ZATILUM-40474 format. One record per residue: residue in one letter; z, x, y of N, C-alpha, C in turn. Coordinates in steps of 0.02 Angstrom, whole numbers, padded with zeros to 5 digits, always signed. Layout:
N
AZXYZXYZXY...
***
This chain:
417
M+06827-00281+01463+06849-00206+01468+06788-00174+01526I+06790-00144+01590+06728-00132+01616+06714-00073+01593S+06647-00065+01621+06604-00020+01594+06630+00048+01656A+06615+00103+01583+06614+00177+01615+06550+00190+01672R+06512+00148+01666+06451+00177+01696+06466+00166+01782P+06491+00115+01806+06504+00099+01871+06543+00165+01887R+06609+00203+01859+06643+00192+01875+06614+00282+01884L+06577+00311+01844+06543+00358+01849+06491+00374+01910K+06467+00319+01913+06420+00314+01966+06451+00325+02039S+06534+00303+02038+06563+00309+02095+06585+00377+02128I+06588+00381+02054+06626+00489+02049+06539+00501+02087I+06511+00520+02046+06449+00544+02082+06429+00520+02156I+06432+00474+02174+06433+00442+02235+06479+00486+02287K+06537+00484+02253+06590+00515+02313+06579+00592+02308L+06566+00580+02253+06559+00688+02255+06481+00710+02290A+06430+00665+02302+06399+00688+02348+06403+00689+02400I+06454+00621+02443+06476+00603+02499+06508+00693+02513I+06551+00716+02458+06583+00783+02483+06565+00815+02483I+06499+00833+02448+06464+00901+02464+06435+00902+02523A+06386+00826+02554+06346+00825+02598+06425+00840+02673I+06474+00826+02665+06519+00845+02714+06523+00903+02693I+06538+00944+02640+06547+01010+02648+06492+01059+02722G+06409+01040+02665+06365+01059+02684+06363+01058+02773I+06359+01000+02789+06374+00993+02876+06430+01022+02899I+06477+01031+02864+06535+01078+02893+06497+01143+02900A+06496+01177+02840+06454+01240+02846+06381+01253+02896F+06363+01196+02903+06297+01223+02937+06322+01210+03015V+06373+01177+03038+06410+01178+03105+06431+01227+03109W+06488+01244+03069+06529+01336+03088+06496+01382+03043R+06425+01377+03021+06404+01428+02992+06404+01480+03039Y+06403+01476+03116+06409+01570+03138+06481+01568+03159Q+06529+01532+03163+06593+01552+03147+06621+01581+03089I+06573+01572+03032+06584+01591+02968+06582+01676+02978L+06517+01665+02988+06482+01735+03007+06514+01775+03055Q+06556+01759+03102+06585+01790+03151+06645+01819+03116Y+06690+01774+03072+06727+01791+03031+06730+01850+02982S+06681+01832+02936+06640+01897+02896+06644+01945+02938A+06592+01959+02987+06592+02026+03028+06648+02061+03050E+06682+02016+03081+06728+02037+03117+06784+02060+03074K+06803+02030+03010+06827+02079+02970+06796+02134+02950L+06745+02137+02915+06677+02200+02913+06711+02253+02942V+06714+02246+03020+06699+02293+03065+06771+02321+03094R+06828+02268+03073+06910+02280+03071+06929+02329+03016K+06893+02315+02965+06929+02371+02891+06883+02421+02912S+06832+02417+02951+06804+02493+02942+06825+02537+03006L+06860+02519+03053+06866+02564+03096+06945+02616+03081P+06930+02670+03097+07001+02717+03089+07061+02683+03138D+07105+02708+03107+07194+02676+03113+07202+02713+03201Y+07134+02750+03234+07145+02768+03307+07116+02742+03346I+07078+02699+03333+07044+02637+03356+07048+02582+03352T+07066+02526+03406+07108+02476+03405+07021+02426+03434V+07029+02365+03426+06985+02311+03478+07041+02264+03496E+07012+02222+03532+07060+02153+03540+07021+02127+03517K+06963+02092+03542+06928+02045+03533+06838+02070+03504M+06807+02025+03453+06733+02027+03459+06711+01968+03473S+06660+01979+03493+06595+01913+03475+06536+01914+03479F+06515+01893+03428+06455+01906+03381+06407+01846+03415D+06353+01867+03450+06307+01822+03441+06219+01812+03420F+06224+01780+03342+06184+01786+03294+06123+01763+03289R+06125+01702+03365+06063+01696+03381+06018+01765+03401N+06044+01803+03456+06004+01839+03464+06046+01914+03460S+06065+01911+03412+06087+01969+03376+06124+02033+03431R+06180+02005+03455+06206+02045+03504+06277+02033+03490I+06333+02098+03503+06392+02101+03480+06416+02135+03545V+06501+02071+03584+06523+02127+03635+06577+02130+03596F+06606+02185+03621+06694+02217+03591+06717+02215+03668G+06772+02202+03650+06820+02193+03710+06885+02213+03702G+06905+02257+03772+06979+02313+03740+06968+02348+03696M+06918+02408+03702+06932+02441+03632+06959+02497+03664K+07016+02547+03626+07073+02594+03617+07045+02649+03581I+07054+02698+03618+07050+02767+03565+07133+02808+03584L+07153+02800+03538+07222+02838+03520+07215+02923+03577N+07263+02942+03600+07269+03010+03637+07296+03053+03561P+07275+03107+03535+07324+03148+03519+07398+03163+03528P+07441+03146+03479+07510+03148+03502+07527+03200+03564N+07593+03177+03601+07626+03212+03650+07581+03243+03714F+07515+03205+03735+07485+03206+03775+07533+03153+03832Y+07504+03155+03916+07540+03122+03965+07505+03037+03954E+07454+03030+03915+07453+02955+03903+07422+02934+03838K+07473+02876+03811+07460+02836+03746+07374+02860+03724Y+07323+02827+03768+07270+02838+03744+07211+02881+03776L+07164+02883+03727+07105+02945+03746+07055+02923+03799I+07041+02849+03776+06982+02812+03823+07025+02728+03811E+06989+02715+03857+07007+02632+03857+06957+02607+03881I+06919+02553+03852+06854+02524+03876+06863+02442+03866G+06825+02413+03950+06839+02378+03961+06801+02297+03899E+06733+02342+03920+06671+02294+03864+06602+02342+03841V+06627+02337+03781+06551+02364+03748+06503+02310+03733E+06432+02313+03763+06392+02274+03737+06318+02311+03706C+06314+02281+03643+06237+02311+03598+06209+02254+03559R+06143+02274+03554+06101+02235+03505+06095+02258+03426Y+06103+02246+03375+06118+02252+03315+06062+02232+03264K+06065+02267+03201+06018+02217+03151+06057+02249+03080I+06046+02190+03035+06077+02193+02982+06044+02242+02921K+06077+02294+02905+06073+02350+02867+06021+02335+02805G+06052+02284+02758+06037+02265+02689+06026+02194+02689G+06045+02154+02635+06003+02103+02622+06077+02040+02652N+06138+02067+02680+06178+02003+02709+06235+02047+02768I+06256+02009+02812+06317+02052+02856+06359+02087+02833L+06378+02100+02752+06422+02127+02727+06417+02200+02689S+06332+02204+02708+06305+02263+02685+06309+02314+02739G+06312+02297+02804+06328+02323+02866+06280+02306+02917L+06288+02367+02969+06247+02341+03043+06205+02400+03053E+06164+02405+03095+06143+02444+03138+06157+02432+03211I+06162+02492+03233+06195+02472+03315+06126+02498+03365F+06104+02468+03419+06077+02493+03460+06073+02475+03522S+06051+02499+03570+06072+02493+03657+06122+02461+03687P+06183+02521+03658+06253+02500+03683+06240+02484+03761I+06281+02477+03793+06319+02483+03868+06378+02475+03862I+06409+02533+03886+06501+02524+03891+06503+02512+03970R+06551+02476+03965+06562+02444+04034+06653+02444+04031K+06666+02464+04101+06743+02505+04109+06767+02568+04078P+06755+02598+04048+06796+02629+04027+06822+02679+04070V+06884+02695+04019+06913+02757+04066+06935+02800+04035L+06930+02881+04063+06925+02934+03991+06992+02984+04035Y+07052+02989+03995+07112+03034+04016+07087+03096+03976I+07080+03137+04018+07092+03208+04024+07150+03233+04012D+07205+03275+03980+07244+03298+03986+07257+03370+03985R+07295+03400+04014+07312+03478+04002+07380+03497+04027L+07422+03515+03955+07485+03522+03966+07511+03592+04011S+07549+03605+04015+07594+03654+04051+07568+03721+04014D+07557+03702+03945+07562+03775+03905+07455+03785+03893G+07431+03728+03924+07351+03757+03929+07303+03722+03864R+07365+03687+03830+07338+03630+03776+07309+03577+03822T+07243+03558+03770+07203+03494+03805+07191+03439+03765N+07185+03368+03775+07191+03335+03727+07106+03328+03714L+07058+03344+03741+07001+03352+03713+06985+03406+03654Q+07004+03475+03664+07029+03523+03610+07074+03487+03558E+07111+03447+03576+07144+03419+03489+07141+03370+03482M+07080+03331+03506+07066+03259+03486+07022+03267+03402P+06991+03334+03395+06940+03326+03339+06984+03357+03282S+07042+03372+03253+07086+03373+03231+07141+03327+03216F+07156+03291+03263+07190+03243+03268+07131+03167+03235M+07078+03171+03234+07032+03123+03198+07014+03139+03134Q+07010+03208+03137+07003+03222+03054+07051+03201+02999K+07115+03204+03016+07190+03205+03001+07175+03103+02955A+07164+03083+03030+07182+03005+03019+07124+02989+02975D+07067+03030+02974+07009+03013+02915+07018+03027+02840Q+07061+03079+02822+07095+03091+02785+07130+03054+02728I+07178+03053+02784+07239+02985+02764+07186+02919+02762N+07139+02891+02767+07107+02828+02786+07072+02833+02724R+07039+02906+02692+07012+02903+02625+07050+02913+02569A+07105+02935+02605+07155+02938+02529+07167+02861+02485P+07144+02874+02401+07148+02809+02357+07220+02770+02389R+07205+02717+02379+07270+02668+02387+07260+02643+02322K+07335+02593+02302+07359+02565+02255+07348+02481+02260A+07298+02456+02256+07326+02369+02255+07367+02359+02205S+07367+02307+02219+07438+02247+02196+07431+02245+02123G+07373+02220+02101+07365+02213+02026+07344+02280+02008G+07369+02334+02023+07310+02395+01981+07261+02431+02002G+07238+02488+01991+07181+02487+02023+07181+02511+02084E+07123+02560+02111+07111+02576+02162+07104+02522+02214A+07108+02518+02278+07082+02470+02321+07041+02495+02378G+07020+02468+02406+06972+02498+02473+06907+02522+02454K+06872+02504+02405+06798+02539+02370+06760+02489+02396G+06761+02425+02412+06711+02398+02465+06717+02329+02491F+06682+02284+02509+06677+02224+02539+06651+02171+02509G+06695+02105+02461+06663+02081+02436+06635+02079+02376K+06571+02066+02369+06519+02072+02310+06471+02118+02333A+06489+02135+02406+06414+02179+02429+06430+02252+02399G+06503+02275+02419+06490+02350+02393+06457+02409+02406A+06439+02374+02476+06385+02448+02523+06425+02482+02534A+06493+02466+02582+06508+02513+02626+06584+02533+02584D+06610+02587+02610+06679+02615+02571+06733+02586+02645H+06780+02565+02622+06859+02554+02671+06879+02603+02702G+06866+02616+02767+06880+02657+02801+06832+02700+02824N+06779+02699+02790+06702+02735+02808+06667+02710+02881L+06697+02729+02937+06636+02679+02991+06550+02693+02963A+06549+02771+02953+06479+02786+02941+06423+02744+02880G+06479+02697+02850+06455+02685+02778+06451+02600+02795I+06486+02600+02860+06455+02517+02856+06424+02507+02934V+06435+02565+02994+06392+02542+03045+06341+02618+03052K+06269+02595+03063+06248+02653+03093+06231+02652+03167L+06271+02717+03192+06281+02721+03277+06234+02760+03302P+06193+02740+03371+06145+02770+03411+06170+02826+03440E+06120+02854+03452+06147+02922+03491+06145+02920+03563D+06115+02878+03585+06102+02847+03664+06159+02785+03687F+06186+02812+03757+06231+02746+03779+06238+02746+03854I+06245+02691+03872+06217+02686+03955+06324+02663+03976V+06316+02699+04041+06394+02678+04037+06376+02668+04114K+06424+02614+04118+06429+02583+04175+06498+02574+04225D+06527+02593+04275+06553+02598+04307+06650+02594+04280G+06637+02671+04237+06685+02713+04217+06724+02763+04272K+06767+02785+04249+06817+02826+04272+06842+02861+04206V+06827+02941+04250+06884+02987+04214+06952+03022+04261I+07011+02990+04225+07064+03042+04247+07096+03092+04236F+07095+03156+04262+07101+03234+04263+07194+03231+04276M+07227+03242+04225+07320+03260+04226+07319+03327+04205D+07330+03373+04247+07322+03432+04237+07417+03470+04267G+07452+03485+04190+07506+03502+04195+07521+03579+04218M+07465+03615+04219+07482+03680+04207+07473+03711+04291V+07460+03671+04331+07420+03690+04408+07510+03668+04456R+07522+03636+04392+07577+03589+04462+07611+03535+04418P+07705+03550+04422+07728+03482+04370+07712+03413+04404G+07687+03380+04350+07696+03310+04381+07662+03260+04329P+07611+03276+04309+07542+03319+04318+07516+03307+04398Y+07484+03337+04401+07401+03349+04452+07360+03315+04436M+07329+03246+04469+07313+03204+04458+07246+03193+04501I+07164+03195+04472+07104+03177+04508+07077+03149+04476T+07042+03101+04509+06997+03024+04484+06907+03050+04490L+06895+03016+04460+06819+03024+04486+06794+02959+04457D+06783+02915+04508+06761+02834+04516+06712+02825+04500G+06693+02753+04490+06631+02720+04495+06566+02745+04450I+06560+02785+04389+06523+02822+04364+06479+02780+04317E+06425+02803+04346+06367+02790+04311+06303+02818+04273S+06309+02810+04219+06301+02882+04175+06260+02882+04129N+06216+02909+04112+06160+02907+04025+06212+02934+03984L+06229+02956+03933+06265+02976+03892+06243+03011+03796K+06227+03061+03800+06201+03069+03734+06243+03101+03668L+06258+03060+03608+06320+03081+03579+06288+03083+03514K+06287+03153+03476+06301+03155+03422+06319+03176+03377L+06330+03137+03344+06395+03154+03279+06369+03170+03205D+06436+03190+03184+06426+03221+03087+06401+03152+03050S+06396+03164+03003+06384+03115+02950+06428+03048+02928T+06505+03088+02957+06566+03037+02941+06583+03025+03023Y+06557+03013+03064+06569+02992+03127+06642+03041+03159V+06651+03105+03134+06744+03109+03146+06703+03195+03193R+06659+03222+03163+06647+03269+03230+06584+03264+03266A+06569+03269+03335+06505+03276+03373+06487+03347+03367M+06418+03318+03358+06393+03384+03346+06328+03410+03410N+06354+03368+03452+06296+03382+03522+06314+03327+03573I+06340+03353+03638+06352+03299+03684+06293+03329+03746A+06301+03274+03789+06247+03281+03840+06240+03204+03898T+06249+03219+03954+06262+03182+03982+06246+03186+04046T+06202+03133+04076+06175+03137+04183+06236+03087+04207G+06225+03082+04266+06258+03041+04297+06293+03049+04365S+06333+02999+04374+06354+02993+04464+06422+02976+04466G+06459+03005+04503+06527+02964+04523+06531+02986+04589F+06609+02979+04596+06652+02996+04693+06720+03007+04645I+06753+03045+04697+06799+03065+04694+06861+03042+04712N+06905+03033+04690+06988+02995+04699+06974+02912+04745G+06944+02891+04713+06907+02812+04751+06869+02847+04814H+06843+02885+04849+06813+02886+04909+06749+02899+04907P+06703+02847+04916+06639+02829+04902+06581+02870+04924N+06615+02905+05004+06567+02944+05019+06582+03038+04999Q+06615+03045+04938+06622+03085+04919+06595+03100+04840T+06539+03113+04833+06496+03093+04771+06503+03186+04740I+06468+03166+04682+06459+03198+04626+06407+03187+04581K+06353+03215+04580+06318+03183+04496+06306+03263+04482W+06298+03243+04411+06295+03290+04374+06218+03279+04307D+06232+03375+04284+06179+03365+04227+06226+03403+04163T+06252+03383+04110+06278+03414+04059+06256+03408+03990K+06268+03479+03960+06259+03495+03898+06288+03551+03834Y+06320+03495+03815+06379+03533+03760+06378+03537+03691D+06372+03592+03673+06365+03602+03564+06434+03624+03552P+06461+03581+03540+06548+03602+03498+06549+03625+03442T+06482+03651+03416+06467+03677+03367+06493+03751+03343T+06488+03793+03399+06478+03848+03404+06556+03888+03409P+06559+03939+03399+06636+03951+03392+06659+03987+03458A+06602+04001+03489+06634+04011+03572+06596+03960+03626L+06608+03957+03675+06574+03921+03721+06523+03911+03741T+06486+03836+03737+06420+03854+03737+06400+03770+03780M+06390+03778+03843+06378+03730+03877+06356+03752+03919S+06284+03697+03961+06262+03700+04020+06287+03623+04065N+06298+03677+04131+06316+03616+04191+06302+03621+04259N+06247+03589+04279+06224+03582+04344+06272+03522+04390F+06294+03540+04432+06337+03483+04473+06290+03482+04570T+06298+03438+04591+06282+03424+04653+06327+03392+04699V+06371+03400+04741+06430+03407+04760+06410+03380+04845S+06460+03317+04857+06409+03313+04942+06479+03260+04980G+06509+03313+05024+06575+03304+05060+06633+03281+05012V+06658+03299+04987+06703+03308+04956+06775+03347+04999D+06825+03322+05011+06877+03347+05031+06899+03417+04984I+06916+03453+05034+06940+03517+05013+07002+03522+04981L+07036+03491+05034+07110+03469+05003+07131+03463+04932T+07079+03415+04906+07073+03358+04839+07107+03445+04777F+07079+03511+04785+07063+03553+04749+07132+03627+04768L+07171+03588+04813+07204+03647+04841+07260+03671+04780P+07286+03653+04742+07321+03677+04667+07281+03738+04654Y+07239+03728+04643+07178+03780+04605+07146+03832+04644Y+07153+03831+04723+07124+03897+04759+07170+03912+04776D+07229+03875+04834+07290+03903+04848+07321+03963+04845K+07320+03964+04790+07352+04052+04770+07311+04107+04743Y+07242+04093+04767+07196+04153+04760+07160+04167+04833S+07166+04094+04866+07148+04093+04953+07165+04140+04984P+07147+04164+05061+07191+04203+05108+07176+04154+05151F+07151+04084+05155+07170+04053+05198+07208+03997+05212V+07226+03965+05255+07271+03895+05246+07224+03834+05256F+07219+03784+05233+07168+03750+05265+07209+03656+05295G+07177+03668+05356+07188+03605+05360+07151+03538+05355K+07091+03550+05350+07039+03487+05327+06981+03532+05322G+06952+03490+05286+06841+03534+05286+06838+03493+05208Y+06770+03484+05218+06729+03460+05162+06676+03511+05152F+06680+03509+05071+06608+03551+05043+06566+03529+05015S+06495+03556+05010+06438+03509+04967+06400+03572+04939G+06353+03566+04910+06316+03599+04870+06321+03615+04800S+06246+03652+04765+06258+03656+04721+06285+03693+04671L+06314+03679+04612+06350+03730+04562+06308+03734+04501I+06318+03784+04458+06277+03784+04388+06317+03826+04378F+06334+03811+04307+06381+03850+04279+06336+03848+04209D+06310+03899+04145+06307+03895+04093+06360+03939+04057F+06376+03914+04012+06384+03965+03942+06363+03967+03899D+06357+04044+03882+06322+04016+03818+06375+04088+03743N+06372+04057+03717+06425+04086+03666+06499+04100+03729G+06534+04111+03751+06564+04142+03798+06563+04175+03856S+06491+04200+03850+06468+04217+03904+06439+04163+03961I+06462+04182+04036+06439+04151+04075+06402+04178+04143G+06348+04112+04143+06288+04142+04209+06323+04087+04242S+06322+04098+04321+06319+04059+04348+06283+04059+04439N+06264+03998+04452+06222+04020+04528+06247+03960+04558D+06265+03988+04650+06294+03935+04658+06283+03927+04750E+06297+03886+04773+06300+03879+04835+06315+03827+04864I+06376+03844+04929+06416+03794+04941+06423+03810+05035L+06413+03742+05060+06413+03730+05130+06482+03704+05158L+06506+03723+05196+06590+03703+05187+06582+03653+05286S+06600+03596+05284+06598+03571+05336+06659+03561+05387Q+06685+03529+05453+06702+03505+05487+06771+03557+05466M+06768+03610+05459+06829+03666+05439+06883+03680+05493S+06941+03653+05458+06999+03685+05514+07056+03733+05473F+07049+03788+05481+07087+03836+05442+07121+03899+05460S+07171+03945+05468+07204+03979+05482+07205+04025+05433V+07234+04105+05451+07238+04157+05390+07296+04139+05365K+07318+04161+05303+07364+04168+05278+07406+04221+05292K+07482+04199+05308+07543+04245+05337+07524+04309+05264G+07516+04379+05312+07509+04430+05249+07431+04432+05239Y+07367+04412+05268+07316+04427+05238+07269+04436+05335E+07305+04460+05377+07307+04443+05445+07244+04523+05449N+07291+04560+05434+07237+04630+05430+07211+04667+05346A+07196+04608+05326+07163+04624+05257+07108+04639+05243Q+07091+04674+05205+07000+04723+05203+06980+04677+05152F+06918+04657+05177+06857+04602+05127+06793+04639+05153L+06747+04673+05120+06695+04708+05118+06703+04752+05188E+06757+04792+05188+06757+04845+05248+06764+04795+05338T+06812+04749+05318+06814+04710+05384+06869+04658+05352T+06901+04630+05415+06941+04579+05416+06920+04506+05391V+06968+04472+05387+06935+04404+05353+06926+04370+05412P+06944+04376+05479+06924+04326+05525+06845+04347+05560D+06842+04418+05560+06766+04441+05568+06733+04414+05510L+06739+04417+05443+06700+04409+05390+06675+04344+05382V+06723+04300+05412+06706+04216+05416+06635+04199+05482K+06657+04253+05527+06600+04239+05573+06520+04233+05560Y+06515+04307+05509+06469+04300+05483+06419+04249+05441F+06482+04209+05417+06442+04159+05348+06451+04097+05406T+06476+04084+05447+06460+04028+05507+06402+04020+05520S+06381+03964+05525+06319+03941+05545+06333+03918+05624K+06261+03898+05647+06246+03884+05733+06288+03827+05740S+06278+03770+05683+06309+03713+05686+06391+03716+05669G+06411+03767+05677+06482+03787+05633+06511+03769+05556D+06441+03770+05518+06452+03762+05454+06463+03819+05422I+06506+03833+05379+06498+03908+05315+06474+03902+05269I+06426+03946+05256+06386+03938+05196+06377+04006+05161F+06378+03991+05095+06412+04038+05076+06374+04043+04993D+06350+04075+04967+06330+04074+04885+06337+04148+04861F+06341+04127+04809+06368+04182+04751+06343+04169+04672K+06361+04226+04638+06332+04210+04573+06393+04240+04508I+06403+04220+04447+06443+04247+04425+06438+04264+04330K+06418+04326+04322+06387+04350+04270+06447+04392+04202G+06422+04390+04144+06467+04426+04101+06502+04373+04075P+06558+04413+04014+06585+04384+03977+06658+04347+04015I+06669+04294+04001+06714+04232+04025+06787+04272+04019S+06783+04315+03980+06850+04366+03995+06832+04421+04036N+06806+04426+04064+06789+04475+04130+06724+04460+04155P+06714+04416+04186+06666+04389+04223+06661+04452+04299Q+06594+04454+04321+06571+04497+04380+06543+04448+04417F+06566+04462+04478+06550+04416+04564+06518+04454+04579Y+06446+04433+04620+06398+04461+04652+06405+04413+04692L+06346+04426+04772+06320+04396+04822+06264+04345+04812G+06251+04292+04832+06202+04277+04823+06139+04282+04893P+06080+04277+04889+06050+04304+04949+06048+04270+05004L+06112+04210+05032+06116+04206+05096+06177+04240+05117S+06228+04253+05066+06291+04279+05079+06260+04347+05094K+06211+04395+05041+06195+04444+05057+06163+04474+05142Q+06136+04416+05155+06086+04421+05227+06174+04418+05283A+06216+04374+05253+06266+04372+05320+06292+04433+05302V+06313+04487+05258+06345+04524+05242+06312+04611+05289A+06257+04599+05260+06190+04636+05299+06174+04651+05377A+06181+04586+05394+06209+04576+05467+06261+04611+05484M+06301+04598+05465+06381+04628+05492+06373+04691+05475A+06353+04719+05423+06352+04799+05408+06296+04819+05478I+06246+04786+05489+06200+04827+05548+06246+04844+05599D+06277+04769+05624+06329+04765+05686+06366+04814+05691K+06395+04825+05614+06450+04858+05616+06419+04952+05638I+06370+04941+05619+06337+05027+05618+06324+05042+05687S+06299+04983+05710+06289+05014+05789+06341+05013+05826Q+06386+04948+05811+06471+04963+05844+06488+05051+05831A+06500+05076+05766+06523+05130+05759+06485+05196+05790L+06403+05190+05791+06372+05237+05828+06383+05244+05906K+06373+05195+05932+06391+05174+05988+06463+05191+06022E+06505+05183+05970+06577+05205+05993+06558+05296+05982A+06542+05307+05933+06530+05378+05917+06506+05431+05968S+06456+05367+06001+06418+05439+06046+06456+05426+06122G+06498+05365+06128+06538+05368+06179+06615+05425+06173N+06600+05450+06120+06663+05470+06105+06646+05551+06103Q+06577+05559+06105+06563+05656+06129+06571+05654+06176A+06568+05599+06229+06553+05627+06296+06641+05615+06314N+06695+05578+06294+06753+05589+06282+06795+05600+06230P+06789+05669+06225+06838+05695+06167+06900+05673+06170Q+06962+05642+06214+06994+05640+06232+07010+05561+06180G+06980+05524+06196+06955+05439+06160+06962+05468+06083A+06906+05492+06078+06895+05522+06003+06955+05534+05963A+07003+05591+06021+07060+05602+05954+07121+05540+05953A+07094+05486+06004+07162+05404+05999+07111+05388+05957S+07073+05374+05931+07031+05337+05886+07061+05325+05812G+07086+05371+05797+07140+05376+05724+07095+05427+05709P+07128+05428+05610+07123+05474+05564+07028+05466+05548K+07009+05394+05543+06923+05388+05527+06903+05384+05586S+06844+05431+05584+06802+05450+05637+06740+05396+05633D+06724+05370+05701+06670+05314+05703+06606+05324+05673I+06584+05416+05666+06539+05432+05599+06547+05399+05534D+06614+05408+05518+06628+05387+05447+06637+05332+05445K+06658+05284+05475+06654+05197+05468+06571+05201+05489A+06544+05219+05508+06454+05213+05500+06421+05218+05441A+06468+05276+05426+06422+05318+05345+06450+05246+05289Q+06517+05234+05273+06529+05168+05254+06488+05097+05247Y+06481+05081+05326+06426+05003+05312+06373+05042+05305I+06340+05098+05309+06275+05096+05285+06272+05101+05213K+06307+05129+05176+06317+05130+05108+06331+05077+05081M+06367+05024+05081+06378+04980+05085+06307+04926+05126F+06279+04930+05139+06214+04915+05143+06164+04927+05097K+06156+04981+05089+06124+05026+05043+06147+04974+04959G+06201+04967+04964+06230+04926+04901+06186+04874+04890L+06207+04828+04966+06156+04766+04921+06067+04768+04944L+06043+04809+04953+05960+04823+04938+05960+04824+04873K+06005+04875+04837+05986+04899+04744+06008+04826+04722E+06058+04799+04747+06091+04752+04713+06026+04695+04693N+06030+04679+04627+05976+04638+04598+05982+04585+04551K+06054+04551+04551+06080+04522+04487+06060+04444+04497
***
């Protein structure tokens, strides 16, 4: 009879070999195992309106790369997605004892993001409707789910149990500061023209500060500084510094824009209805400041129009602006180099804002008023020597004209807005 001891020894040896092989496999594939666990953790934490095509975890350097991230648009808008992001790279650290306890993200860099801003013909925008869309989706995700074996599913991940299913804030701690590289914004506006009308802001390099509430559903504060160019033209640039408080009942926002060499025809659908001119070509530069404080606007703006080619729109040839015709008025706003310089202020409630001339515009109008007063007095003096000419000059006497310009001039001196 063969002894059982060699058999037991053989089994122990084989078992040791199997354990060693499993250990070697686990060591060799340890990062792949962690990759699977981490990816599963993140994907389960994402709400239904966010998808990610691929994830790469570099555990040696505590680095994550997300590729093909997309956020759904609210329904019934022009584009399927609100945001499409080529790649997000960030650093991380583990919140608890293991990866299943959650991650803290920092130093994120967003590469090649595309933001779609849609405005429908009825005035609704996707940005306005996005918060309610997110809240609704979050409520659905938070609803209890029955597991196949009974009881509620989705209370945690594995044994860690540190994070709630569908609760992104419970799993991932997000930073407030982001860097955006080579971004793009596409404005689709169905209110100014059927189609809709599209303007793009390309080549965006920006710093973004985004503070969210504790559930990561509602923005509490947004701020961004950066630069980009219009419709794919690198020589038509815009720089900005914007801060927005979405928690106030009425619009509270500060905007500071510096514009350089932007084609005025890009914005034709927005100004054509109100402009007395038909523009053949032209470019505008300058600074635009729009501050909104709980529904009131304060704006200080200076615009330089260059290489202008325009004509007076039909019906506006003899229209009176500041007691003179449009072509005559333009003369006084035109510099020696041929550029038109115009500055202005806007103040008051958004529902009824008031428009005021800026210092440079006041100087131009004052120069016009002085010329018109001198001309009216000169004509009045000539008409006194020639009574028949005075009778032929019309119902409004030259003295009356001079008085009107003097009154306008006094108004400019008194205005201090």
